[in-house]
C-alpha positions as CSV (number, residue, x, y, z in Angstrom):
1,M,0.0,0.0,0.0
2,A,1.2,3.5,-0.7
3,V,0.0,6.6,1.2
4,R,0.5,10.2,0.2
5,L,0.9,12.0,3.5
6,A,-1.3,15.0,4.0
7,A,-0.7,16.0,7.6
8,G,1.5,15.1,10.5
9,G,2.2,16.3,14.0
10,V,4.5,16.0,17.0
11,C,2.7,14.9,20.1
12,G,3.5,15.3,23.8
13,S,5.0,11.9,24.0
14,D,7.3,12.7,21.1
15,L,8.7,15.6,23.2
16,H,9.2,13.4,26.1
17,Y,11.0,10.8,24.0
18,D,13.3,13.5,22.5
19,N,14.0,15.3,25.8
20,H,14.0,12.4,28.3
21,G,14.2,9.1,26.3
22,G,10.6,8.2,27.3
23,F,7.9,9.1,29.8
24,G,6.9,7.4,33.0
25,A,8.0,3.7,33.0
26,I,8.1,3.7,29.1
27,R,11.7,4.0,27.7
28,L,12.8,3.8,24.1
29,K,14.7,0.6,23.4
30,E,15.1,1.3,19.7
31,L,15.2,4.4,17.4
32,M,11.8,5.9,16.8
33,I,10.8,8.5,14.2
34,L,9.2,11.4,15.9
35,G,6.2,13.0,14.3
36,H,4.7,9.6,13.9
37,E,1.1,10.7,14.0
38,V,0.3,11.2,10.3
39,A,-2.7,11.0,7.9
40,G,-3.0,10.8,4.2
41,L,-4.6,9.4,1.1
42,I,-4.1,5.9,-0.2
43,T,-2.6,6.1,-3.7
44,A,-2.0,2.3,-4.3
45,V,-2.9,-1.0,-2.8
46,G,-1.3,-4.4,-3.3
47,E,-2.7,-7.6,-4.6
48,G,-5.0,-9.2,-2.2
49,V,-5.5,-6.2,0.1
50,E,-9.1,-6.0,1.3
51,G,-10.9,-3.2,3.1
52,L,-8.6,-0.4,1.8
53,D,-9.2,1.5,-1.4
54,V,-7.3,4.0,-3.5
55,G,-8.6,7.5,-2.6
56,Q,-9.4,6.5,1.0
57,L,-8.3,8.7,3.8
58,V,-6.3,6.9,6.5
59,A,-4.4,7.5,9.7
60,V,-1.0,5.8,9.9
61,S,0.4,4.2,13.1
62,P,4.0,3.1,12.5
63,S,4.6,2.4,16.1
64,C,4.4,-1.4,15.7
65,P,6.5,-2.3,12.7
66,R,6.3,-5.9,11.4
67,G,10.0,-5.8,10.5
68,N,9.9,-7.4,7.1
69,C,9.4,-4.6,4.6
70,K,12.3,-3.0,2.8
71,Y,12.3,0.1,5.1
72,C,12.6,-2.1,8.2
73,Q,15.4,-4.1,6.7
């Protein structure tokens, strides 16, 4: 699936990650891209993808990577 990003933001937890390495009992164990709260428009879907269509507006949560795409590798 491909998403053309339309908007993004930096949230309060991003500021804590950047300034303090986490918040409360939560500590970063790996690198994290800040500004992870983004939304956009689906521009392409792969074969067999169901429930998502080109032109659909979506919010993206990259906080739980699967680890097997070319970007994770």
